[in-house]
mmCIF file as gemmi writes it, N, C-alpha and C atoms, coordinates in Angstrom:
data_model
loop_
_atom_site.group_PDB
_atom_site.id
_atom_site.type_symbol
_atom_site.label_atom_id
_atom_site.label_alt_id
_atom_site.label_comp_id
_atom_site.label_asym_id
_atom_site.label_entity_id
_atom_site.label_seq_id
_atom_site.pdbx_PDB_ins_code
_atom_site.Cartn_x
_atom_site.Cartn_y
_atom_site.Cartn_z
_atom_site.occupancy
_atom_site.B_iso_or_equiv
_atom_site.pdbx_formal_charge
_atom_site.auth_seq_id
_atom_site.auth_asym_id
_atom_site.pdbx_PDB_model_num
ATOM 1 N N . MET Axp A 1 ? -29.52 -26.782 12.831 1 0 ? 1 A 1
ATOM 2 C CA . MET Axp A 1 ? -30.827 -26.152 12.816 1 0 ? 1 A 1
ATOM 3 C C . MET Axp A 1 ? -30.782 -24.934 13.716 1 0 ? 1 A 1
ATOM 4 N N . THR Axp A 2 ? -30.565 -23.79 13.19 1 0 ? 2 A 1
ATOM 5 C CA . THR Axp A 2 ? -30.418 -22.589 14.003 1 0 ? 2 A 1
ATOM 6 C C . THR Axp A 2 ? -31.726 -21.983 14.385 1 0 ? 2 A 1
ATOM 7 N N . HIS Axp A 3 ? -32.748 -22.177 13.598 1 0 ? 3 A 1
ATOM 8 C CA . HIS Axp A 3 ? -34.069 -21.616 13.896 1 0 ? 3 A 1
ATOM 9 C C . HIS Axp A 3 ? -35.141 -22.686 13.948 1 0 ? 3 A 1
ATOM 10 N N . LEU Axp A 4 ? -35.948 -22.607 14.947 1 0 ? 4 A 1
ATOM 11 C CA . LEU Axp A 4 ? -37.104 -23.503 15.043 1 0 ? 4 A 1
ATOM 12 C C . LEU Axp A 4 ? -38.258 -22.971 14.241 1 0 ? 4 A 1
ATOM 13 N N . LEU Axp A 5 ? -39.208 -23.811 13.887 1 0 ? 5 A 1
ATOM 14 C CA . LEU Axp A 5 ? -40.342 -23.406 13.103 1 0 ? 5 A 1
ATOM 15 C C . LEU Axp A 5 ? -41.454 -22.92 14.045 1 0 ? 5 A 1
ATOM 16 N N . PHE Axp A 6 ? -41.243 -21.768 14.612 1 0 ? 6 A 1
ATOM 17 C CA . PHE Axp A 6 ? -42.245 -21.196 15.541 1 0 ? 6 A 1
ATOM 18 C C . PHE Axp A 6 ? -42.797 -19.954 14.806 1 0 ? 6 A 1
ATOM 19 N N . ILE Axp A 7 ? -43.861 -19.463 15.358 1 0 ? 7 A 1
ATOM 20 C CA . ILE Axp A 7 ? -44.408 -18.254 14.845 1 0 ? 7 A 1
ATOM 21 C C . ILE Axp A 7 ? -43.428 -17.113 15.03 1 0 ? 7 A 1
ATOM 22 N N . GLY Axp A 8 ? -43.174 -16.387 13.953 1 0 ? 8 A 1
ATOM 23 C CA . GLY Axp A 8 ? -42.227 -15.304 14.013 1 0 ? 8 A 1
ATOM 24 C C . GLY Axp A 8 ? -40.773 -15.728 13.825 1 0 ? 8 A 1
ATOM 25 N N . GLY Axp A 9 ? -40.496 -17.003 13.629 1 0 ? 9 A 1
ATOM 26 C CA . GLY Axp A 9 ? -39.2 -17.475 13.493 1 0 ? 9 A 1
ATOM 27 C C . GLY Axp A 9 ? -38.292 -17.382 14.728 1 0 ? 9 A 1
ATOM 28 N N . LEU Axp A 10 ? -38.807 -17.805 15.892 1 0 ? 10 A 1
ATOM 29 C CA . LEU Axp A 10 ? -38.046 -17.741 17.121 1 0 ? 10 A 1
ATOM 30 C C . LEU Axp A 10 ? -36.908 -18.733 17.037 1 0 ? 10 A 1
ATOM 31 N N . GLY Axp A 11 ? -35.772 -18.361 17.48 1 0 ? 11 A 1
ATOM 32 C CA . GLY Axp A 11 ? -34.625 -19.256 17.508 1 0 ? 11 A 1
ATOM 33 C C . GLY Axp A 11 ? -34.522 -19.958 18.847 1 0 ? 11 A 1
ATOM 34 N N . MET Axp A 12 ? -33.526 -20.797 19.014 1 0 ? 12 A 1
ATOM 35 C CA . MET Axp A 12 ? -33.344 -21.558 20.242 1 0 ? 12 A 1
ATOM 36 C C . MET Axp A 12 ? -33.074 -20.643 21.436 1 0 ? 12 A 1
ATOM 37 N N . GLN Axp A 13 ? -32.283 -19.607 21.168 1 0 ? 13 A 1
ATOM 38 C CA . GLN Axp A 13 ? -31.95 -18.643 22.246 1 0 ? 13 A 1
ATOM 39 C C . GLN Axp A 13 ? -33.2 -17.956 22.769 1 0 ? 13 A 1
ATOM 40 N N . GLU Axp A 14 ? -34.084 -17.546 21.902 1 0 ? 14 A 1
ATOM 41 C CA . GLU Axp A 14 ? -35.304 -16.894 22.334 1 0 ? 14 A 1
ATOM 42 C C . GLU Axp A 14 ? -36.197 -17.834 23.102 1 0 ? 14 A 1
ATOM 43 N N . VAL Axp A 15 ? -36.275 -19.043 22.636 1 0 ? 15 A 1
ATOM 44 C CA . VAL Axp A 15 ? -37.165 -20.018 23.332 1 0 ? 15 A 1
ATOM 45 C C . VAL Axp A 15 ? -36.586 -20.317 24.729 1 0 ? 15 A 1
ATOM 46 N N . LEU Axp A 16 ? -35.282 -20.494 24.879 1 0 ? 16 A 1
ATOM 47 C CA . LEU Axp A 16 ? -34.674 -20.683 26.171 1 0 ? 16 A 1
ATOM 48 C C . LEU Axp A 16 ? -34.906 -19.456 27.095 1 0 ? 16 A 1
ATOM 49 N N . LEU Axp A 17 ? -34.772 -18.293 26.559 1 0 ? 17 A 1
ATOM 50 C CA . LEU Axp A 17 ? -35.03 -17.09 27.36 1 0 ? 17 A 1
ATOM 51 C C . LEU Axp A 17 ? -36.457 -17.018 27.855 1 0 ? 17 A 1
ATOM 52 N N . ILE Axp A 18 ? -37.405 -17.295 26.986 1 0 ? 18 A 1
ATOM 53 C CA . ILE Axp A 18 ? -38.778 -17.322 27.41 1 0 ? 18 A 1
ATOM 54 C C . ILE Axp A 18 ? -39.042 -18.405 28.482 1 0 ? 18 A 1
ATOM 55 N N . ALA Axp A 19 ? -38.491 -19.579 28.301 1 0 ? 19 A 1
ATOM 56 C CA . ALA Axp A 19 ? -38.614 -20.669 29.292 1 0 ? 19 A 1
ATOM 57 C C . ALA Axp A 19 ? -38.03 -20.255 30.611 1 0 ? 19 A 1
ATOM 58 N N . LEU Axp A 20 ? -36.887 -19.556 30.63 1 0 ? 20 A 1
ATOM 59 C CA . LEU Axp A 20 ? -36.257 -19.121 31.862 1 0 ? 20 A 1
ATOM 60 C C . LEU Axp A 20 ? -37.171 -18.084 32.566 1 0 ? 20 A 1
ATOM 61 N N . VAL Axp A 21 ? -37.687 -17.133 31.812 1 0 ? 21 A 1
ATOM 62 C CA . VAL Axp A 21 ? -38.583 -16.111 32.38 1 0 ? 21 A 1
ATOM 63 C C . VAL Axp A 21 ? -39.838 -16.738 33.043 1 0 ? 21 A 1
ATOM 64 N N . VAL Axp A 22 ? -40.446 -17.679 32.281 1 0 ? 22 A 1
ATOM 65 C CA . VAL Axp A 22 ? -41.601 -18.399 32.81 1 0 ? 22 A 1
ATOM 66 C C . VAL Axp A 22 ? -41.249 -19.112 34.11 1 0 ? 22 A 1
ATOM 67 N N . LEU Axp A 23 ? -40.123 -19.799 34.114 1 0 ? 23 A 1
ATOM 68 C CA . LEU Axp A 23 ? -39.667 -20.558 35.295 1 0 ? 23 A 1
ATOM 69 C C . LEU Axp A 23 ? -39.45 -19.573 36.476 1 0 ? 23 A 1
ATOM 70 N N . LEU Axp A 24 ? -38.917 -18.376 36.232 1 0 ? 24 A 1
ATOM 71 C CA . LEU Axp A 24 ? -38.661 -17.42 37.267 1 0 ? 24 A 1
ATOM 72 C C . LEU Axp A 24 ? -39.984 -16.881 37.829 1 0 ? 24 A 1
ATOM 73 N N . PHE Axp A 25 ? -40.908 -16.61 36.907 1 0 ? 25 A 1
ATOM 74 C CA . PHE Axp A 25 ? -42.221 -16.035 37.395 1 0 ? 25 A 1
ATOM 75 C C . PHE Axp A 25 ? -43.058 -17.03 38.146 1 0 ? 25 A 1
ATOM 76 N N . PHE Axp A 26 ? -43.133 -18.243 37.609 1 0 ? 26 A 1
ATOM 77 C CA . PHE Axp A 26 ? -44.11 -19.18 38.183 1 0 ? 26 A 1
ATOM 78 C C . PHE Axp A 26 ? -43.491 -20.248 39.046 1 0 ? 26 A 1
ATOM 79 N N . GLY Axp A 27 ? -42.274 -20.516 38.958 1 0 ? 27 A 1
ATOM 80 C CA . GLY Axp A 27 ? -41.655 -21.532 39.718 1 0 ? 27 A 1
ATOM 81 C C . GLY Axp A 27 ? -41.886 -22.944 39.148 1 0 ? 27 A 1
ATOM 82 N N . GLY Axp A 28 ? -41.109 -23.906 39.572 1 0 ? 28 A 1
ATOM 83 C CA . GLY Axp A 28 ? -41.169 -25.232 38.961 1 0 ? 28 A 1
ATOM 84 C C . GLY Axp A 28 ? -42.464 -25.973 39.292 1 0 ? 28 A 1
ATOM 85 N N . LYS Axp A 29 ? -43.109 -25.708 40.429 1 0 ? 29 A 1
ATOM 86 C CA . LYS Axp A 29 ? -44.308 -26.415 40.826 1 0 ? 29 A 1
ATOM 87 C C . LYS Axp A 29 ? -45.578 -25.938 40.057 1 0 ? 29 A 1
ATOM 88 N N . LYS Axp A 30 ? -45.592 -24.713 39.619 1 0 ? 30 A 1
ATOM 89 C CA . LYS Axp A 30 ? -46.746 -24.182 38.943 1 0 ? 30 A 1
ATOM 90 C C . LYS Axp A 30 ? -46.818 -24.506 37.461 1 0 ? 30 A 1
ATOM 91 N N . ILE Axp A 31 ? -45.689 -24.768 36.875 1 0 ? 31 A 1
ATOM 92 C CA . ILE Axp A 31 ? -45.643 -24.956 35.419 1 0 ? 31 A 1
ATOM 93 C C . ILE Axp A 31 ? -46.509 -26.092 34.946 1 0 ? 31 A 1
ATOM 94 N N . PRO Axp A 32 ? -46.488 -27.26 35.583 1 0 ? 32 A 1
ATOM 95 C CA . PRO Axp A 32 ? -47.376 -28.377 35.082 1 0 ? 32 A 1
ATOM 96 C C . PRO Axp A 32 ? -48.914 -27.962 35.134 1 0 ? 32 A 1
ATOM 97 N N . GLU Axp A 33 ? -49.225 -27.258 36.172 1 0 ? 33 A 1
ATOM 98 C CA . GLU Axp A 33 ? -50.655 -26.752 36.242 1 0 ? 33 A 1
ATOM 99 C C . GLU Axp A 33 ? -50.988 -25.769 35.147 1 0 ? 33 A 1
ATOM 100 N N . LEU Axp A 34 ? -50.034 -24.882 34.802 1 0 ? 34 A 1
ATOM 101 C CA . LEU Axp A 34 ? -50.212 -23.965 33.706 1 0 ? 34 A 1
ATOM 102 C C . LEU Axp A 34 ? -50.311 -24.625 32.381 1 0 ? 34 A 1
ATOM 103 N N . MET Axp A 35 ? -49.473 -25.651 32.144 1 0 ? 35 A 1
ATOM 104 C CA . MET Axp A 35 ? -49.503 -26.399 30.886 1 0 ? 35 A 1
ATOM 105 C C . MET Axp A 35 ? -50.828 -27.179 30.751 1 0 ? 35 A 1
ATOM 106 N N . LYS Axp A 36 ? -51.324 -27.733 31.894 1 0 ? 36 A 1
ATOM 107 C CA . LYS Axp A 36 ? -52.542 -28.434 31.86 1 0 ? 36 A 1
ATOM 108 C C . LYS Axp A 36 ? -53.703 -27.508 31.476 1 0 ? 36 A 1
ATOM 109 N N . GLY Axp A 37 ? -53.706 -26.354 32.102 1 0 ? 37 A 1
ATOM 110 C CA . GLY Axp A 37 ? -54.757 -25.353 31.749 1 0 ? 37 A 1
ATOM 111 C C . GLY Axp A 37 ? -54.663 -24.911 30.316 1 0 ? 37 A 1
ATOM 112 N N . LEU Axp A 38 ? -53.46 -24.707 29.834 1 0 ? 38 A 1
ATOM 113 C CA . LEU Axp A 38 ? -53.26 -24.307 28.452 1 0 ? 38 A 1
ATOM 114 C C . LEU Axp A 38 ? -53.682 -25.375 27.486 1 0 ? 38 A 1
ATOM 115 N N . GLY Axp A 39 ? -53.447 -26.671 27.785 1 0 ? 39 A 1
ATOM 116 C CA . GLY Axp A 39 ? -53.915 -27.743 27.003 1 0 ? 39 A 1
ATOM 117 C C . GLY Axp A 39 ? -55.438 -27.84 26.941 1 0 ? 39 A 1
ATOM 118 N N . LYS Axp A 40 ? -56.089 -27.661 28.075 1 0 ? 40 A 1
ATOM 119 C CA . LYS Axp A 40 ? -57.553 -27.604 28.101 1 0 ? 40 A 1
ATOM 120 C C . LYS Axp A 40 ? -58.1 -26.483 27.286 1 0 ? 40 A 1
ATOM 121 N N . GLY Axp A 41 ? -57.473 -25.362 27.35 1 0 ? 41 A 1
ATOM 122 C CA . GLY Axp A 41 ? -57.928 -24.227 26.567 1 0 ? 41 A 1
ATOM 123 C C . GLY Axp A 41 ? -57.797 -24.409 25.06 1 0 ? 41 A 1
ATOM 124 N N . VAL Axp A 42 ? -56.668 -25.022 24.663 1 0 ? 42 A 1
ATOM 125 C CA . VAL Axp A 42 ? -56.482 -25.306 23.238 1 0 ? 42 A 1
ATOM 126 C C . VAL Axp A 42 ? -57.443 -26.351 22.758 1 0 ? 42 A 1
ATOM 127 N N . ARG Axp A 43 ? -57.68 -27.376 23.574 1 0 ? 43 A 1
ATOM 128 C CA . ARG Axp A 43 ? -58.609 -28.455 23.226 1 0 ? 43 A 1
ATOM 129 C C . ARG Axp A 43 ? -60.029 -27.865 23.09 1 0 ? 43 A 1
ATOM 130 N N . SER Axp A 44 ? -60.413 -26.985 23.989 1 0 ? 44 A 1
ATOM 131 C CA . SER Axp A 44 ? -61.699 -26.299 23.948 1 0 ? 44 A 1
ATOM 132 C C . SER Axp A 44 ? -61.841 -25.464 22.682 1 0 ? 44 A 1
ATOM 133 N N . PHE Axp A 45 ? -60.817 -24.781 22.342 1 0 ? 45 A 1
ATOM 134 C CA . PHE Axp A 45 ? -60.813 -23.927 21.13 1 0 ? 45 A 1
ATOM 135 C C . PHE Axp A 45 ? -60.978 -24.778 19.884 1 0 ? 45 A 1
ATOM 136 N N . LYS Axp A 46 ? -60.217 -25.879 19.835 1 0 ? 46 A 1
ATOM 137 C CA . LYS Axp A 46 ? -60.347 -26.795 18.637 1 0 ? 46 A 1
ATOM 138 C C . LYS Axp A 46 ? -61.759 -27.386 18.553 1 0 ? 46 A 1
ATOM 139 N N . ASP Axp A 47 ? -62.331 -27.767 19.692 1 0 ? 47 A 1
ATOM 140 C CA . ASP Axp A 47 ? -63.683 -28.316 19.725 1 0 ? 47 A 1
ATOM 141 C C . ASP Axp A 47 ? -64.7 -27.284 19.181 1 0 ? 47 A 1
ATOM 142 N N . GLY Axp A 48 ? -64.514 -26.084 19.601 1 0 ? 48 A 1
ATOM 143 C CA . GLY Axp A 48 ? -65.394 -24.987 19.151 1 0 ? 48 A 1
ATOM 144 C C . GLY Axp A 48 ? -65.267 -24.764 17.646 1 0 ? 48 A 1
ATOM 145 N N . MET Axp A 49 ? -64.022 -24.784 17.165 1 0 ? 49 A 1
ATOM 146 C CA . MET Axp A 49 ? -63.797 -24.658 15.726 1 0 ? 49 A 1
ATOM 147 C C . MET Axp A 49 ? -64.461 -25.773 14.917 1 0 ? 49 A 1
ATOM 148 N N . ASN Axp A 50 ? -64.32 -27.013 15.455 1 0 ? 50 A 1
ATOM 149 C CA . ASN Axp A 50 ? -64.94 -28.147 14.761 1 0 ? 50 A 1
ATOM 150 C C . ASN Axp A 50 ? -66.445 -28.049 14.78 1 0 ? 50 A 1
ATOM 151 N N . ASN Axp A 51 ? -67.031 -27.551 15.877 1 0 ? 51 A 1
ATOM 152 C CA . ASN Axp A 51 ? -68.486 -27.338 15.917 1 0 ? 51 A 1
ATOM 153 C C . ASN Axp A 51 ? -68.951 -26.34 14.902 1 0 ? 51 A 1
ATOM 154 N N . ILE Axp A 52 ? -68.202 -25.27 14.778 1 0 ? 52 A 1
ATOM 155 C CA . ILE Axp A 52 ? -68.541 -24.191 13.81 1 0 ? 52 A 1
ATOM 156 C C . ILE Axp A 52 ? -68.486 -24.721 12.413 1 0 ? 52 A 1
ATOM 157 N N . GLU Axp A 53 ? -67.404 -25.517 12.112 1 0 ? 53 A 1
ATOM 158 C CA . GLU Axp A 53 ? -67.238 -26.065 10.761 1 0 ? 53 A 1
ATOM 159 C C . GLU Axp A 53 ? -68.381 -27.042 10.484 1 0 ? 53 A 1
ATOM 160 N N . SER Axp A 54 ? -68.782 -27.895 11.428 1 0 ? 54 A 1
ATOM 161 C CA . SER Axp A 54 ? -69.881 -28.808 11.145 1 0 ? 54 A 1
ATOM 162 C C . SER Axp A 54 ? -71.236 -28.053 10.976 1 0 ? 54 A 1
ATOM 163 N N . ASP Axp A 55 ? -71.428 -27.022 11.72 1 0 ? 55 A 1
ATOM 164 C CA . ASP Axp A 55 ? -72.648 -26.188 11.552 1 0 ? 55 A 1
ATOM 165 C C . ASP Axp A 55 ? -72.687 -25.597 10.176 1 0 ? 55 A 1
ATOM 166 N N . ILE Axp A 56 ? -71.553 -25.075 9.726 1 0 ? 56 A 1
ATOM 167 C CA . ILE Axp A 56 ? -71.491 -24.466 8.372 1 0 ? 56 A 1
ATOM 168 C C . ILE Axp A 56 ? -71.725 -25.545 7.298 1 0 ? 56 A 1
ATOM 169 N N . ASP Axp A 57 ? -71.139 -26.759 7.489 1 0 ? 57 A 1
ATOM 170 C CA . ASP Axp A 57 ? -71.342 -27.793 6.533 1 0 ? 57 A 1
ATOM 171 C C . ASP Axp A 57 ? -72.787 -28.214 6.456 1 0 ? 57 A 1
ATOM 172 N N . GLN Axp A 58 ? -73.46 -28.29 7.64 1 0 ? 58 A 1
ATOM 173 C CA . GLN Axp A 58 ? -74.848 -28.658 7.678 1 0 ? 58 A 1
ATOM 174 C C . GLN Axp A 58 ? -75.743 -27.623 6.997 1 0 ? 58 A 1
ATOM 175 N N . ALA Axp A 59 ? -75.424 -26.355 7.268 1 0 ? 59 A 1
ATOM 176 C CA . ALA Axp A 59 ? -76.159 -25.265 6.642 1 0 ? 59 A 1
ATOM 177 C C . ALA Axp A 59 ? -75.998 -25.297 5.133 1 0 ? 59 A 1
ATOM 178 N N . ASP Axp A 60 ? -74.761 -25.547 4.694 1 0 ? 60 A 1
ATOM 179 C CA . ASP Axp A 60 ? -74.47 -25.617 3.297 1 0 ? 60 A 1
ATOM 180 C C . ASP Axp A 60 ? -75.231 -26.777 2.617 1 0 ? 60 A 1
ATOM 181 N N . LYS Axp A 61 ? -75.268 -27.911 3.268 1 0 ? 61 A 1
ATOM 182 C CA . LYS Axp A 61 ? -75.992 -29.072 2.725 1 0 ? 61 A 1
ATOM 183 C C . LYS Axp A 61 ? -77.467 -28.793 2.68 1 0 ? 61 A 1
ATOM 184 N N . GLY Axp A 62 ? -77.995 -28.052 3.661 1 0 ? 62 A 1
ATOM 185 C CA . GLY Axp A 62 ? -79.384 -27.631 3.663 1 0 ? 62 A 1
ATOM 186 C C . GLY Axp A 62 ? -79.746 -26.737 2.496 1 0 ? 62 A 1
ATOM 187 N N . THR Axp A 63 ? -78.865 -25.855 2.18 1 0 ? 63 A 1
ATOM 188 C CA . THR Axp A 63 ? -79.143 -24.934 1.009 1 0 ? 63 A 1
ATOM 189 C C . THR Axp A 63 ? -79.018 -25.688 -0.3 1 0 ? 63 A 1
ATOM 190 N N . GLU Axp A 64 ? -78.131 -26.673 -0.357 1 0 ? 64 A 1
ATOM 191 C CA . GLU Axp A 64 ? -78.041 -27.497 -1.586 1 0 ? 64 A 1
ATOM 192 C C . GLU Axp A 64 ? -79.276 -28.299 -1.813 1 0 ? 64 A 1
ATOM 193 N N . THR Axp A 65 ? -79.787 -28.923 -0.805 1 0 ? 65 A 1
ATOM 194 C CA . THR Axp A 65 ? -81.03 -29.776 -0.971 1 0 ? 65 A 1
ATOM 195 C C . THR Axp A 65 ? -82.19 -28.88 -1.277 1 0 ? 65 A 1
ATOM 196 N N . GLY Axp A 66 ? -82.235 -27.675 -0.684 1 0 ? 66 A 1
ATOM 197 C CA . GLY Axp A 66 ? -83.334 -26.758 -0.985 1 0 ? 66 A 1
ATOM 198 C C . GLY Axp A 66 ? -83.332 -26.299 -2.398 1 0 ? 66 A 1
ATOM 199 N N . SER Axp A 67 ? -82.12 -26.064 -2.973 1 0 ? 67 A 1
ATOM 200 C CA . SER Axp A 67 ? -82.054 -25.578 -4.364 1 0 ? 67 A 1
ATOM 201 C C . SER Axp A 67 ? -82.399 -26.66 -5.339 1 0 ? 67 A 1
ATOM 202 N N . THR Axp A 68 ? -82.077 -27.902 -5.012 1 0 ? 68 A 1
ATOM 203 C CA . THR Axp A 68 ? -82.443 -29.038 -5.947 1 0 ? 68 A 1
ATOM 204 C C . THR Axp A 68 ? -83.942 -29.314 -5.894 1 0 ? 68 A 1
ATOM 205 N N . LYS Axp A 69 ? -84.571 -29.051 -4.785 1 0 ? 69 A 1
ATOM 206 C CA . LYS Axp A 69 ? -86.037 -29.202 -4.666 1 0 ? 69 A 1
ATOM 207 C C . LYS Axp A 69 ? -86.751 -28.17 -5.537 1 0 ? 69 A 1
ATOM 208 N N . GLU Axp A 70 ? -86.18 -26.928 -5.537 1 0 ? 70 A 1
ATOM 209 C CA . GLU Axp A 70 ? -86.762 -25.864 -6.345 1 0 ? 70 A 1
ATOM 210 C C . GLU Axp A 70 ? -86.669 -26.114 -7.848 1 0 ? 70 A 1
ATOM 211 N N . LYS Axp A 71 ? -85.583 -26.802 -8.241 1 0 ? 71 A 1
ATOM 212 C CA . LYS Axp A 71 ? -85.391 -27.073 -9.675 1 0 ? 71 A 1
ATOM 213 C C . LYS Axp A 71 ? -86.363 -28.14 -10.172 1 0 ? 71 A 1
ATOM 214 N N . GLN Axp A 72 ? -86.762 -29.062 -9.332 1 0 ? 72 A 1
ATOM 215 C CA . GLN Axp A 72 ? -87.655 -30.14 -9.779 1 0 ? 72 A 1
ATOM 216 C C . GLN Axp A 72 ? -89.065 -29.694 -9.85 1 0 ? 72 A 1
């Protein structure tokens, strides 16, 4: 497996280079804190997307029930 399935088709060498640069910039002690913050950010983004989807579904259901009332 020469290429990983990452955005842009990053290979193992590129991933290792990025990891090395991150380690040099932030040091070993800061990386867990950075990953925790990144995880919280991704979770918050997903929650926001789910809320938007549910709002759209509710609005769509509201227009469907409104149109059936008009037909009767």
